[in-house]
C-alpha positions in Angstrom: 0.3 0.0 0.0 1.2 3.4 -0.9 -0.4 6.6 0.5 0.3 10.4 0.4 -1.4 12.9 2.9 -1.7 16.7 3.4 -1.6 17.3 7.2 -2.4 20.4 9.5 -0.6 20.6 12.8 -1.5 22.8 15.9 0.9 22.2 18.9 0.9 23.6 22.2 3.4 23.7 25.2 4.6 26.5 27.5 8.1 26.5 26.2 7.5 25.8 22.6 8.8 28.9 20.6 5.8 29.3 18.6 3.6 32.3 17.0 4.6 35.7 18.3 6.7 34.2 21.2 3.5 32.0 22.2 3.6 28.3 23.0 1.3 27.8 20.0 2.7 26.4 16.9 0.9 25.8 13.7 2.0 24.0 10.6 1.1 22.7 7.2 2.8 20.0 5.4 2.5 16.7 3.5 3.4 13.3 4.4 3.3 9.7 3.1 4.1 6.1 3.5 4.7 2.6 2.0 3.5 -0.6 3.6 4.9 -4.2 2.1 3.7 -7.5 3.1 6.7 -9.5 2.4 5.1 -12.6 3.9 1.8 -13.6 5.8 3.8 -12.8 9.3 6.2 -10.1 8.1 5.7 -6.5 6.7 7.3 -3.2 6.7 6.2 0.2 7.1 7.9 3.4 5.9 6.8 7.0 6.6 8.1 10.6 5.9 6.5 13.7 7.0 7.3 17.3 6.3 5.8 20.1 8.0 6.4 24.0 7.5 5.9 26.4 10.3 5.3 29.9 9.0 6.6 32.9 10.9 8.0 30.4 13.8 11.3 28.9 14.6 12.7 26.6 13.4 10.6 27.1 9.9 10.4 23.4 9.1 10.5 19.9 10.4 10.6 16.4 9.0 10.4 12.9 10.3 11.3 9.7 8.8 10.0 6.3 10.4 10.9 2.8 9.2 9.5 -0.6 10.8 10.0 -4.4 10.5 7.1 -6.2 12.2 7.0 -10.2 12.5 3.8 -11.9 13.9 5.0 -14.7 16.0 1.3 -15.8 16.9 -1.9 -14.4 16.3 -1.7 -12.3 19.5 2.2 -11.5 19.6 4.4 -9.7 17.3 7.9 -8.4 17.4 8.5 -4.8 16.0 12.0 -3.4 15.2 11.8 0.4 14.1 13.9 3.7 13.7 13.2 7.2 13.3 15.0 10.1 12.1 13.5 13.6 13.5 15.4 16.8 11.9 18.5 14.8 12.0 18.2 13.0 15.4 18.0 9.2 15.4 16.4 7.0 17.6 15.6 3.1 17.6 13.5 0.7 19.4 12.8 -3.0 19.8 9.3 -3.7 21.1 7.2 -7.1 22.0 3.4 -6.3 21.0 0.5 -8.3 22.7 -2.8 -8.0 20.6 -6.1 -9.0 22.2 
């Protein structure tokens, strides 16, 4: 599956550098993703989101995610994922339980 979106964001936090020095941030951008099922129990997911923040600092932000998920049983899966957001990288390994 392949998809694309148009995104609107509204965020608030007291320490955000938002509109006119307030804690409110408003943004508009686009996103998309790709999901591939390699096997009935194995799939991968990749997403990319870019947001522009007019009259705010920083002026833009982007996030790229990638996941590989293996369904061990009907109710249990293992997920290995990573994220890059504005150049900062993190990763996770998760055990998922479905009910």
